[in-house]
VODOSE-734893 format. One record per residue: residue number from 0; x, y, z of N, C-alpha, C in turn. Coordinates in nm, 3 decimals. Layout:
residues N
PT   num     neast    nnorth       nup    caeast   canorth      caup     ceast    cnorth       cup
PT   NUM         X         Y         Z         X         Y         Z         X         Y         Z
...
end
This chain:
residues 285
PT   num     neast    nnorth       nup    caeast   canorth      caup     ceast    cnorth       cup
PT     0    -2.321     3.207    -5.340    -2.338     3.070    -5.313    -2.183     3.000    -5.248
PT     1    -2.076     3.012    -5.302    -1.952     2.958    -5.252    -1.932     3.036    -5.138
PT     2    -1.969     3.117    -5.108    -1.954     3.259    -4.954    -1.966     3.176    -4.874
PT     3    -2.146     3.136    -4.915    -2.270     3.072    -4.793    -2.183     2.944    -4.763
PT     4    -2.152     2.815    -4.875    -2.059     2.767    -4.812    -1.984     2.732    -4.767
PT     5    -1.896     2.851    -4.787    -1.744     2.850    -4.699    -1.800     2.912    -4.547
PT     6    -1.878     3.013    -4.506    -1.979     3.010    -4.407    -1.998     2.850    -4.317
PT     7    -2.062     2.837    -4.398    -2.111     2.688    -4.354    -2.030     2.598    -4.266
PT     8    -1.875     2.578    -4.375    -1.758     2.500    -4.356    -1.702     2.561    -4.224
PT     9    -1.691     2.662    -4.221    -1.629     2.775    -4.054    -1.715     2.711    -4.001
PT    10    -1.801     2.726    -3.990    -1.908     2.734    -3.860    -1.877     2.572    -3.825
PT    11    -1.889     2.467    -3.907    -1.835     2.336    -3.845    -1.747     2.279    -3.846
PT    12    -1.615     2.354    -3.889    -1.502     2.332    -3.805    -1.453     2.398    -3.674
PT    13    -1.530     2.512    -3.625    -1.559     2.583    -3.478    -1.594     2.501    -3.440
PT    14    -1.734     2.439    -3.483    -1.772     2.351    -3.367    -1.740     2.228    -3.350
PT    15    -1.633     2.189    -3.430    -1.544     2.079    -3.394    -1.460     2.113    -3.295
PT    16    -1.462     2.231    -3.299    -1.295     2.277    -3.242    -1.347     2.259    -3.069
PT    17    -1.449     2.350    -3.093    -1.530     2.362    -2.956    -1.541     2.257    -2.863
PT    18    -1.585     2.162    -2.959    -1.619     2.028    -2.901    -1.532     1.965    -2.843
PT    19    -1.381     1.934    -2.940    -1.283     1.865    -2.882    -1.189     1.932    -2.795
PT    20    -1.204     2.089    -2.770    -1.119     2.155    -2.633    -1.228     2.137    -2.559
PT    21    -1.341     2.102    -2.547    -1.462     2.135    -2.420    -1.423     1.996    -2.354
PT    22    -1.409     1.881    -2.411    -1.440     1.740    -2.365    -1.280     1.728    -2.347
PT    23    -1.254     1.670    -2.255    -1.146     1.575    -2.176    -1.088     1.451    -2.286
PT    24    -0.972     1.407    -2.241    -0.940     1.299    -2.333    -0.932     1.189    -2.274
PT    25    -1.039     1.103    -2.252    -1.067     0.984    -2.174    -1.027     0.874    -2.224
PT    26    -0.920     0.927    -2.209    -0.837     0.736    -2.272    -0.771     0.667    -2.151
PT    27    -0.770     0.731    -2.026    -0.773     0.703    -1.923    -0.841     0.590    -1.899
PT    28    -0.776     0.481    -1.795    -0.878     0.343    -1.752    -0.956     0.376    -1.640
PT    29    -1.067     0.375    -1.628    -1.190     0.386    -1.481    -1.151     0.286    -1.389
PT    30    -1.064     0.299    -1.276    -1.073     0.213    -1.179    -1.206     0.199    -1.062
PT    31    -1.270     0.314    -1.111    -1.399     0.293    -1.024    -1.484     0.149    -0.992
PT    32    -1.534     0.103    -0.912    -1.609    -0.011    -0.832    -1.540    -0.073    -0.679
PT    33    -1.659    -0.155    -0.694    -1.594    -0.270    -0.545    -1.543    -0.390    -0.608
PT    34    -1.367    -0.347    -0.525    -1.269    -0.444    -0.575    -1.267    -0.556    -0.447
PT    35    -1.319    -0.705    -0.497    -1.254    -0.785    -0.398    -1.145    -0.837    -0.375
PT    36    -1.105    -0.860    -0.256    -0.979    -0.881    -0.221    -0.935    -1.103    -0.255
PT    37    -0.838    -1.107    -0.306    -0.848    -1.257    -0.324    -0.731    -1.359    -0.209
PT    38    -0.828    -1.379    -0.116    -0.725    -1.459    -0.043    -0.616    -1.563    -0.057
PT    39    -0.603    -1.613    -0.127    -0.544    -1.733    -0.187    -0.399    -1.649    -0.216
PT    40    -0.398    -1.552    -0.246    -0.298    -1.493    -0.282    -0.192    -1.427    -0.161
PT    41    -0.052    -1.466    -0.097    -0.020    -1.415    -0.023    -0.127    -1.465     0.143
PT    42    -0.185    -1.571     0.139    -0.268    -1.592     0.242    -0.268    -1.537     0.347
PT    43    -0.132    -1.581     0.408    -0.100    -1.502     0.565    -0.094    -1.356     0.564
PT    44    -0.037    -1.343     0.468    -0.006    -1.130     0.493    -0.167    -1.095     0.483
PT    45    -0.291    -1.161     0.442    -0.426    -1.120     0.481    -0.476    -1.146     0.600
PT    46    -0.380    -1.262     0.656    -0.463    -1.256     0.764    -0.395    -1.234     0.901
PT    47    -0.363    -1.349     0.974    -0.283    -1.374     1.092    -0.167    -1.293     1.052
PT    48    -0.106    -1.297     0.946     0.054    -1.277     0.925     0.144    -1.411     0.920
PT    49     0.247    -1.323     0.896     0.395    -1.465     0.859     0.423    -1.529     1.042
PT    50     0.458    -1.638     1.027     0.565    -1.658     1.128     0.689    -1.564     1.167
PT    51     0.679    -1.559     1.323     0.757    -1.468     1.358     0.906    -1.519     1.299
PT    52     1.015    -1.412     1.327     1.111    -1.415     1.269     1.188    -1.459     1.100
PT    53     1.071    -1.432     1.048     1.095    -1.472     0.922     1.047    -1.332     0.784
PT    54     1.211    -1.289     0.793     1.242    -1.214     0.731     1.299    -1.125     0.587
PT    55     1.251    -1.285     0.515     1.270    -1.341     0.403     1.248    -1.247     0.283
PT    56     1.317    -1.227     0.180     1.257    -1.111     0.073     1.239    -0.983     0.146
PT    57     1.292    -0.928     0.220     1.272    -0.780     0.257     1.437    -0.718     0.342
PT    58     1.424    -0.635     0.259     1.550    -0.560     0.210     1.573    -0.479     0.371
PT    59     1.550    -0.501     0.455     1.564    -0.472     0.564     1.709    -0.437     0.632
PT    60     1.783    -0.331     0.722     1.902    -0.323     0.818     1.897    -0.365     0.899
PT    61     2.001    -0.406     0.978     1.997    -0.418     1.137     1.922    -0.332     1.262
PT    62     1.894    -0.224     1.169     1.806    -0.134     1.297     1.640    -0.189     1.277
PT    63     1.645    -0.277     1.163     1.490    -0.330     1.120     1.473    -0.457     1.217
PT    64     1.555    -0.491     1.192     1.575    -0.615     1.284     1.568    -0.631     1.421
PT    65     1.653    -0.555     1.461     1.618    -0.544     1.609     1.492    -0.510     1.632
PT    66     1.393    -0.363     1.601     1.265    -0.379     1.634     1.181    -0.480     1.577
PT    67     1.202    -0.580     1.507     1.133    -0.736     1.479     1.138    -0.801     1.551
PT    68     1.259    -0.784     1.614     1.274    -0.911     1.696     1.227    -0.869     1.800
PT    69     1.205    -0.707     1.863     1.162    -0.666     1.984     1.059    -0.688     1.977
PT    70     0.980    -0.705     1.872     0.825    -0.649     1.839     0.716    -0.794     1.981
PT    71     0.594    -0.687     1.946     0.516    -0.818     2.028     0.406    -0.767     2.001
PT    72     0.312    -0.860     1.941     0.195    -0.816     1.869     0.069    -0.812     1.963
PT    73     0.097    -0.823     2.139     0.021    -0.792     2.215    -0.016    -0.589     2.216
PT    74     0.107    -0.545     2.129     0.028    -0.403     2.168    -0.074    -0.343     2.088
PT    75    -0.148    -0.458     2.023    -0.299    -0.400     1.957    -0.358    -0.420     2.081
PT    76    -0.378    -0.518     2.210    -0.433    -0.471     2.282    -0.504    -0.392     2.376
PT    77    -0.363    -0.301     2.350    -0.398    -0.198     2.418    -0.512    -0.087     2.370
PT    78    -0.548    -0.060     2.488    -0.657     0.034     2.485    -0.639     0.146     2.316
PT    79    -0.502     0.240     2.359    -0.486     0.345     2.228    -0.444     0.249     2.105
PT    80    -0.447     0.147     2.115    -0.401     0.064     1.947    -0.537    -0.010     1.903
PT    81    -0.613    -0.030     1.980    -0.684    -0.116     1.931    -0.824    -0.108     1.779
PT    82    -0.790     0.063     1.765    -0.872     0.116     1.697    -0.759     0.193     1.553
PT    83    -0.656     0.162     1.632    -0.498     0.151     1.513    -0.552     0.128     1.374
PT    84    -0.594     0.198     1.300    -0.588     0.135     1.144    -0.473     0.072     1.088
PT    85    -0.467     0.050     0.969    -0.380    -0.034     0.879    -0.309     0.080     0.863
PT    86    -0.212     0.149     0.813    -0.105     0.253     0.739    -0.144     0.245     0.551
PT    87    -0.132     0.354     0.463    -0.151     0.293     0.333    -0.087     0.200     0.284
PT    88     0.021     0.139     0.365     0.135     0.022     0.366     0.058    -0.101     0.320
PT    89     0.060    -0.104     0.441    -0.043    -0.260     0.437    -0.222    -0.259     0.453
PT    90    -0.248    -0.160     0.378    -0.412    -0.159     0.364    -0.453    -0.227     0.230
PT    91    -0.399    -0.259     0.133    -0.412    -0.330     0.011    -0.420    -0.453     0.054
PT    92    -0.297    -0.490     0.160    -0.287    -0.629     0.236    -0.364    -0.681     0.289
PT    93    -0.501    -0.577     0.359    -0.577    -0.647     0.436    -0.694    -0.715     0.361
PT    94    -0.776    -0.779     0.488    -0.896    -0.844     0.454    -1.009    -0.759     0.357
PT    95    -0.976    -0.636     0.392    -1.108    -0.547     0.373    -1.106    -0.523     0.139
PT    96    -1.209    -0.523     0.135    -1.268    -0.471    -0.046    -1.170    -0.344    -0.039
PT    97    -1.181    -0.276    -0.114    -1.152    -0.155    -0.206    -1.304    -0.123    -0.288
PT    98    -1.347     0.020    -0.217    -1.397     0.072    -0.277    -1.379     0.228    -0.333
PT    99    -1.340     0.202    -0.489    -1.309     0.349    -0.551    -1.385     0.412    -0.683
PT   100    -1.356     0.584    -0.636    -1.445     0.638    -0.765    -1.355     0.758    -0.709
PT   101    -1.435     0.842    -0.866    -1.365     0.976    -0.798    -1.412     1.094    -0.870
PT   102    -1.358     1.209    -0.786    -1.452     1.355    -0.818    -1.380     1.410    -0.968
PT   103    -1.497     1.425    -1.021    -1.492     1.519    -1.149    -1.527     1.654    -1.167
PT   104    -1.447     1.722    -1.255    -1.481     1.907    -1.225    -1.586     1.920    -1.296
PT   105    -1.683     1.976    -1.261    -1.818     1.935    -1.308    -1.863     2.008    -1.470
PT   106    -1.719     2.073    -1.510    -1.774     2.169    -1.654    -1.708     2.121    -1.710
PT   107    -1.564     2.080    -1.682    -1.444     2.028    -1.829    -1.468     1.875    -1.801
PT   108    -1.527     1.806    -1.690    -1.486     1.683    -1.690    -1.380     1.598    -1.617
PT   109    -1.263     1.683    -1.586    -1.141     1.597    -1.544    -1.181     1.562    -1.450
PT   110    -1.032     1.518    -1.434    -1.050     1.434    -1.299    -1.001     1.505    -1.190
PT   111    -1.057     1.540    -1.074    -0.992     1.638    -0.985    -0.909     1.546    -0.868
PT   112    -0.987     1.395    -0.810    -0.913     1.323    -0.750    -0.979     1.183    -0.745
PT   113    -0.897     1.104    -0.740    -0.906     0.962    -0.655    -0.949     0.912    -0.550
PT   114    -1.089     0.857    -0.538    -1.054     0.773    -0.336    -1.058     0.648    -0.374
PT   115    -1.011     0.590    -0.272    -1.017     0.471    -0.262    -1.022     0.431    -0.100
PT   116    -1.129     0.353    -0.066    -1.164     0.344     0.080    -1.214     0.192     0.125
PT   117    -1.143     0.175     0.254    -1.123     0.048     0.312    -1.226    -0.008     0.387
PT   118    -1.325    -0.023     0.386    -1.507    -0.015     0.458    -1.462     0.111     0.600
PT   119    -1.416     0.205     0.536    -1.445     0.308     0.612    -1.293     0.292     0.758
PT   120    -1.237     0.225     0.730    -1.139     0.170     0.803    -0.984     0.323     0.792
PT   121    -1.037     0.291     0.640    -0.883     0.444     0.621    -0.906     0.455     0.465
PT   122    -0.955     0.618     0.440    -0.976     0.646     0.298    -0.878     0.708     0.244
PT   123    -0.812     0.685     0.148    -0.748     0.782     0.090    -0.781     0.838    -0.065
PT   124    -0.710     0.984    -0.065    -0.782     1.057    -0.149    -0.600     1.100    -0.225
PT   125    -0.648     1.053    -0.428    -0.508     1.066    -0.444    -0.545     1.160    -0.539
PT   126    -0.481     1.322    -0.483    -0.512     1.436    -0.586    -0.487     1.406    -0.747
PT   127    -0.542     1.461    -0.852    -0.481     1.428    -0.979    -0.542     1.561    -1.057
PT   128    -0.481     1.692    -0.946    -0.482     1.811    -1.027    -0.379     1.875    -0.970
PT   129    -0.249     1.826    -1.006    -0.124     1.886    -1.044    -0.080     1.941    -0.916
PT   130    -0.123     1.950    -0.768    -0.078     2.024    -0.637     0.053     1.938    -0.631
PT   131     0.140     1.986    -0.546     0.219     1.964    -0.495     0.203     1.924    -0.337
PT   132     0.314     1.822    -0.301     0.313     1.751    -0.174     0.322     1.913    -0.055
PT   133     0.266     1.852     0.024     0.283     1.952     0.174     0.481     1.979     0.162
PT   134     0.515     2.024     0.284     0.638     2.047     0.296     0.664     1.983     0.416
PT   135     0.804     1.930     0.430     0.776     1.810     0.490     0.814     1.766     0.652
PT   136     0.748     1.942     0.734     0.683     1.907     0.840     0.570     1.957     0.879
PT   137     0.472     1.917     0.745     0.342     1.939     0.755     0.341     1.740     0.821
PT   138     0.199     1.756     0.892     0.162     1.633     0.952     0.136     1.519     0.903
PT   139     0.177     1.401     0.923     0.162     1.283     0.887     0.097     1.190     0.954
PT   140    -0.007     1.152     0.852    -0.155     1.037     0.822    -0.111     0.936     0.825
PT   141    -0.186     0.830     0.862    -0.214     0.650     0.848    -0.280     0.684     0.686
PT   142    -0.343     0.749     0.617    -0.321     0.755     0.470    -0.233     0.803     0.388
PT   143    -0.149     0.942     0.436    -0.017     0.970     0.342    -0.130     1.115     0.277
PT   144    -0.011     1.145     0.193    -0.047     1.244     0.134    -0.002     1.190    -0.040
PT   145    -0.112     1.204    -0.157    -0.094     1.110    -0.217    -0.143     1.185    -0.378
PT   146    -0.038     1.175    -0.470    -0.097     1.261    -0.594    -0.037     1.148    -0.676
PT   147    -0.133     1.176    -0.797    -0.150     1.047    -0.929    -0.111     1.173    -1.043
PT   148    -0.072     1.059    -1.128    -0.043     1.078    -1.244    -0.070     0.992    -1.385
PT   149    -0.094     1.023    -1.452    -0.159     0.888    -1.564    -0.009     0.868    -1.657
PT   150     0.058     0.736    -1.708     0.176     0.673    -1.792     0.093     0.555    -1.878
PT   151     0.030     0.626    -1.947    -0.071     0.544    -2.056    -0.196     0.524    -2.005
PT   152    -0.232     0.375    -2.007    -0.356     0.334    -1.869    -0.345     0.314    -1.751
PT   153    -0.179     0.280    -1.746    -0.166     0.290    -1.575    -0.140     0.397    -1.473
PT   154    -0.201     0.414    -1.400    -0.168     0.526    -1.297    -0.103     0.538    -1.243
PT   155     0.034     0.642    -1.213     0.121     0.614    -1.084     0.058     0.703    -0.957
PT   156     0.089     0.637    -0.865     0.034     0.733    -0.740     0.151     0.736    -0.650
PT   157     0.208     0.888    -0.633     0.301     0.892    -0.509     0.287     0.920    -0.366
PT   158     0.323     0.871    -0.300     0.232     0.901    -0.161     0.375     0.918    -0.056
PT   159     0.340     1.036     0.027     0.472     1.050     0.131     0.357     1.083     0.265
PT   160     0.459     1.131     0.385     0.327     1.214     0.529     0.249     1.082     0.537
PT   161     0.367     0.919     0.557     0.307     0.834     0.623     0.360     0.828     0.767
PT   162     0.249     0.764     0.829     0.307     0.753     1.014     0.382     0.635     0.996
PT   163     0.476     0.637     1.084     0.542     0.517     1.122     0.435     0.392     1.157
PT   164     0.492     0.232     1.074     0.392     0.137     1.106     0.450     0.025     1.120
PT   165     0.432    -0.092     1.043     0.526    -0.230     1.032     0.430    -0.263     0.845
PT   166     0.587    -0.302     0.833     0.537    -0.336     0.651     0.498    -0.462     0.653
PT   167     0.498    -0.557     0.768     0.452    -0.686     0.804     0.433    -0.694     0.923
PT   168     0.325    -0.813     0.930     0.263    -0.879     1.097     0.345    -0.934     1.138
PT   169     0.488    -0.958     1.115     0.543    -0.974     1.202     0.649    -0.912     1.272
PT   170     0.617    -0.760     1.231     0.698    -0.659     1.340     0.804    -0.552     1.252
PT   171     0.828    -0.624     1.154     0.939    -0.531     1.031     0.862    -0.411     1.047
PT   172     0.951    -0.270     1.103     0.905    -0.213     1.088     0.884    -0.140     0.968
PT   173     0.883     0.025     0.924     0.866     0.161     0.878     0.919     0.266     0.924
PT   174     0.941     0.379     0.923     0.961     0.484     0.965     0.884     0.592     0.873
PT   175     0.863     0.705     0.963     0.800     0.809     0.903     0.847     0.884     0.816
PT   176     0.950     0.841     0.744     1.062     0.928     0.661     1.054     0.856     0.502
PT   177     0.944     0.753     0.496     0.968     0.634     0.418     0.833     0.694     0.288
PT   178     0.863     0.673     0.206     0.785     0.729     0.055     0.712     0.576    -0.016
PT   179     0.609     0.615    -0.061     0.532     0.487    -0.193     0.510     0.504    -0.297
PT   180     0.526     0.460    -0.371     0.547     0.445    -0.575     0.406     0.387    -0.574
PT   181     0.288     0.354    -0.619     0.213     0.284    -0.672     0.211     0.266    -0.801
PT   182     0.140     0.161    -0.869     0.132     0.162    -1.012     0.016     0.093    -1.009
PT   183    -0.096     0.159    -1.055    -0.259     0.072    -1.096    -0.289     0.051    -1.229
PT   184    -0.299    -0.083    -1.234    -0.309    -0.157    -1.333    -0.435    -0.210    -1.348
PT   185    -0.530    -0.185    -1.475    -0.675    -0.293    -1.474    -0.621    -0.325    -1.580
PT   186    -0.688    -0.488    -1.599    -0.681    -0.583    -1.720    -0.825    -0.641    -1.644
PT   187    -0.893    -0.546    -1.760    -1.041    -0.586    -1.779    -1.149    -0.591    -1.599
PT   188    -1.168    -0.715    -1.575    -1.231    -0.721    -1.399    -1.120    -0.711    -1.325
PT   189    -0.995    -0.759    -1.374    -0.887    -0.769    -1.265    -0.806    -0.627    -1.222
PT   190    -0.740    -0.614    -1.107    -0.646    -0.477    -1.047    -0.556    -0.511    -1.028
PT   191    -0.418    -0.450    -1.026    -0.318    -0.535    -1.009    -0.251    -0.374    -0.943
PT   192    -0.205    -0.371    -0.809    -0.125    -0.292    -0.749    -0.010    -0.301    -0.747
PT   193     0.074    -0.230    -0.767     0.231    -0.253    -0.751     0.265    -0.184    -0.717
PT   194     0.328    -0.194    -0.541     0.397    -0.061    -0.475     0.588    -0.106    -0.456
PT   195     0.587     0.003    -0.462     0.758     0.058    -0.431     0.805     0.113    -0.290
PT   196     0.794     0.065    -0.177     0.856     0.169    -0.082     0.981     0.141    -0.070
PT   197     1.041     0.339    -0.014     1.152     0.304    -0.009     1.161     0.397     0.143
PT   198     1.238     0.345     0.226     1.302     0.376     0.369     1.378     0.428     0.360
PT   199     1.465     0.545     0.402     1.546     0.561     0.430     1.656     0.533     0.559
PT   200     1.593     0.486     0.691     1.575     0.438     0.813     1.599     0.326     0.814
PT   201     1.482     0.253     0.782     1.490     0.109     0.786     1.492     0.021     0.637
PT   202     1.539     0.055     0.561     1.531    -0.033     0.411     1.696     0.029     0.334
PT   203     1.750    -0.110     0.305     1.818    -0.043     0.205     1.841    -0.054     0.089
PT   204     1.727    -0.116     0.051     1.668    -0.102    -0.124     1.557    -0.093    -0.122
PT   205     1.447    -0.010    -0.210     1.303    -0.047    -0.222     1.236    -0.166    -0.158
PT   206     1.124    -0.194    -0.124     1.067    -0.269    -0.105     0.955    -0.317    -0.224
PT   207     0.933    -0.418    -0.278     0.894    -0.405    -0.428     0.741    -0.579    -0.339
PT   208     0.603    -0.557    -0.373     0.490    -0.591    -0.404     0.391    -0.578    -0.484
PT   209     0.343    -0.709    -0.500     0.250    -0.662    -0.567     0.088    -0.721    -0.563
PT   210    -0.014    -0.687    -0.553    -0.158    -0.721    -0.476    -0.271    -0.720    -0.606
PT   211    -0.322    -0.842    -0.635    -0.430    -0.817    -0.688    -0.556    -0.820    -0.637
PT   212    -0.650    -0.801    -0.692    -0.823    -0.767    -0.666    -0.892    -0.796    -0.810
PT   213    -1.049    -0.869    -0.745    -1.132    -0.921    -0.844    -1.274    -0.782    -0.858
PT   214    -1.318    -0.730    -0.963    -1.424    -0.663    -0.954    -1.564    -0.721    -0.898
PT   215    -1.558    -0.677    -0.819    -1.713    -0.783    -0.767    -1.823    -0.644    -0.758
PT   216    -1.912    -0.678    -0.821    -2.057    -0.591    -0.825    -2.149    -0.623    -0.746
PT   217    -2.124    -0.741    -0.656    -2.188    -0.752    -0.556    -2.154    -0.730    -0.416
PT   218    -2.091    -0.685    -0.358    -1.986    -0.640    -0.242    -2.094    -0.516    -0.191
PT   219    -2.129    -0.551    -0.035    -2.213    -0.429     0.016    -2.149    -0.372     0.128
PT   220    -2.178    -0.202     0.075    -2.050    -0.134     0.173    -2.079    -0.136     0.322
PT   221    -2.012    -0.263     0.401    -2.022    -0.245     0.562    -1.932    -0.170     0.600
PT   222    -1.933    -0.081     0.682    -1.831     0.042     0.811    -1.777    -0.065     0.893
PT   223    -1.665    -0.092     0.904    -1.606    -0.178     1.021    -1.574    -0.085     1.149
PT   224    -1.656    -0.055     1.238    -1.704     0.009     1.334    -1.565    -0.053     1.432
PT   225    -1.511     0.057     1.534    -1.452     0.039     1.621    -1.488     0.029     1.773
PT   226    -1.501    -0.060     1.893    -1.515    -0.012     2.020    -1.374    -0.045     2.119
PT   227    -1.321     0.038     2.202    -1.250     0.043     2.257    -1.289    -0.073     2.396
PT   228    -1.224    -0.179     2.409    -1.224    -0.254     2.527    -1.088    -0.191     2.639
PT   229    -1.138    -0.157     2.768    -1.041    -0.108     2.888    -0.953    -0.262     2.878
PT   230    -0.786    -0.203     2.895    -0.683    -0.240     2.944    -0.698    -0.309     3.091
PT   231    -0.728    -0.437     3.108    -0.719    -0.488     3.275    -0.640    -0.586     3.326
PT   232    -0.592    -0.684     3.229    -0.498    -0.760     3.281    -0.357    -0.654     3.330
PT   233    -0.311    -0.579     3.305    -0.196    -0.544     3.305    -0.176    -0.380     3.386
PT   234    -0.106    -0.365     3.462    -0.089    -0.237     3.516    -0.085    -0.104     3.464
PT   235    -0.145     0.006     3.465    -0.124     0.112     3.369     0.017     0.136     3.331
PT   236    -0.006     0.182     3.210     0.147     0.216     3.124     0.271     0.091     3.089
PT   237     0.202    -0.021     3.098     0.246    -0.160     3.068     0.266    -0.123     2.897
PT   238     0.387    -0.152     2.866     0.413    -0.190     2.705     0.432    -0.301     2.686
PT   239     0.360    -0.392     2.613     0.382    -0.512     2.570     0.544    -0.494     2.470
PT   240     0.648    -0.592     2.496     0.812    -0.612     2.413     0.853    -0.739     2.467
PT   241     0.939    -0.721     2.425     1.033    -0.862     2.429     1.190    -0.773     2.399
PT   242     1.273    -0.857     2.531     1.389    -0.764     2.515     1.492    -0.824     2.414
PT   243     1.571    -0.723     2.358     1.681    -0.736     2.164     1.770    -0.857     2.306
PT   244     1.752    -0.996     2.185     1.860    -1.065     2.221     1.847    -1.171     2.314
PT   245     1.661    -1.171     2.382     1.624    -1.282     2.403     1.527    -1.357     2.321
PT   246     1.524    -1.354     2.201     1.430    -1.414     2.103     1.481    -1.537     2.045
PT   247     1.423    -1.607     1.983     1.472    -1.740     1.920     1.410    -1.773     1.768
PT   248     1.286    -1.645     1.751     1.177    -1.687     1.611     1.272    -1.759     1.551
PT   249     1.417    -1.670     1.498     1.458    -1.639     1.355     1.533    -1.793     1.346
PT   250     1.561    -1.828     1.454     1.597    -2.018     1.498     1.559    -2.106     1.481
PT   251     1.389    -2.044     1.516     1.310    -2.200     1.524     1.265    -2.172     1.382
PT   252     1.203    -2.076     1.318     1.193    -2.050     1.170     1.259    -2.121     1.077
PT   253     1.431    -2.142     1.098     1.502    -2.170     1.069     1.491    -2.306     1.017
PT   254     1.487    -2.354     1.148     1.461    -2.531     1.148     1.336    -2.525     1.113
PT   255     1.235    -2.533     1.133     1.091    -2.578     1.049     1.139    -2.582     0.943
PT   256     1.193    -2.512     0.864     1.177    -2.491     0.729     1.282    -2.530     0.623
PT   257     1.371    -2.610     0.749     1.538    -2.624     0.685     1.578    -2.532     0.629
PT   258     1.610    -2.419     0.664     1.700    -2.283     0.578     1.794    -2.222     0.665
PT   259     1.923    -2.200     0.631     2.007    -2.121     0.710     1.949    -1.998     0.815
PT   260     2.006    -1.990     0.942     1.974    -1.889     1.001     1.980    -1.770     0.918
PT   261     2.131    -1.756     0.889     2.160    -1.626     0.791     2.070    -1.571     0.664
PT   262     1.990    -1.646     0.608     1.935    -1.644     0.513     1.773    -1.601     0.523
PT   263     1.720    -1.654     0.679     1.583    -1.611     0.732     1.631    -1.468     0.746
PT   264     1.697    -1.437     0.808     1.663    -1.334     0.873     1.675    -1.164     0.771
PT   265     1.710    -1.221     0.622     1.638    -1.082     0.540     1.774    -1.009     0.503
PT   266     1.704    -0.895     0.448     1.850    -0.818     0.424     1.855    -0.798     0.277
PT   267     1.913    -0.733     0.189     1.922    -0.693     0.050     1.986    -0.811    -0.039
PT   268     2.079    -0.846     0.001     2.160    -0.952    -0.008     2.064    -1.080    -0.054
PT   269     1.991    -1.086     0.038     1.917    -1.250     0.033     1.832    -1.224    -0.057
PT   270     1.817    -1.108    -0.160     1.677    -1.106    -0.217     1.719    -1.225    -0.312
PT   271     1.839    -1.195    -0.406     1.900    -1.241    -0.524     1.942    -1.374    -0.534
PT   272     1.943    -1.448    -0.673     1.993    -1.578    -0.687     2.107    -1.580    -0.629
PT   273     2.238    -1.498    -0.614     2.348    -1.530    -0.635     2.346    -1.556    -0.488
PT   274     2.286    -1.484    -0.417     2.340    -1.539    -0.260     2.356    -1.710    -0.199
PT   275     2.274    -1.729    -0.301     2.280    -1.924    -0.251     2.418    -1.993    -0.265
PT   276     2.553    -1.880    -0.344     2.662    -1.902    -0.366     2.721    -1.913    -0.232
PT   277     2.645    -1.834    -0.127     2.758    -1.789     0.018     2.670    -1.838     0.131
PT   278     2.586    -1.957     0.130     2.528    -1.942     0.210     2.631    -2.097     0.280
PT   279     2.647    -2.062     0.414     2.765    -2.117     0.459     2.660    -2.290     0.495
PT   280     2.498    -2.296     0.501     2.449    -2.444     0.545     2.359    -2.427     0.404
PT   281     2.361    -2.514     0.319     2.243    -2.508     0.218     2.172    -2.581     0.214
PT   282     2.017    -2.569     0.222     1.912    -2.592     0.220     1.863    -2.729     0.180
PT   283     1.794    -2.758     0.295     1.771    -2.875     0.215     1.625    -2.902     0.058
PT   284     1.680    -2.974    -0.028     1.559    -3.017    -0.128     1.411    -3.031    -0.081
end
């Protein structure tokens, strides 16, 4: 009798162990769903973009400042630019909602990858299976190459192999040597994406911003199709540009908002409270 009882206990213990081993720990947050943008948050960055010459809050260097001063939004009218998507840096700040889902290993139930799609304009794949990033000379894309790992309930995403783009819609550039760390945090029906962009070419410090979304079960997946219209107003080979040293955007922005010009030109130093003591022309309250 005692032997039979011991056998039953052993069988139950083995069954429990089997269940625990075969079922992964699903303590992580599920980000799946349709996430709507919050247009009241940094609305200019989600629409037409900020004012030209406003580089406040960006740790850019002189090279980035020169390129931003020379940038012309008419580039997007060129045939080869019209269907160019926003890069992974900027897609969270677009007007498009985000659709997120996950790929599961059919036997173990482990997450292989997480996808985030912005109305088919760009789709990012965050690999969760521990694969390494490709070598430096591998192809760069608008989505880049992303891997993710869990840190408690927060998903941390590392993205490399991104194409050169702009980090703001007033022309501040970002190079193809940049990398991005994202922290995805879900609080109920709200999703916060914290981005940390590092660029050895155009930034002297990491550029950090956060963006929020709200879960919306009523969103319909409506892909955005692009049709190229041929450029007819300018001769072949024309490239929109503004010559360095000929623009007055910063001066006009500073005058409009009663700010010192050196402050609106940006840079890491201008991002911290101690910089106020160094201003040559204090701002008007």
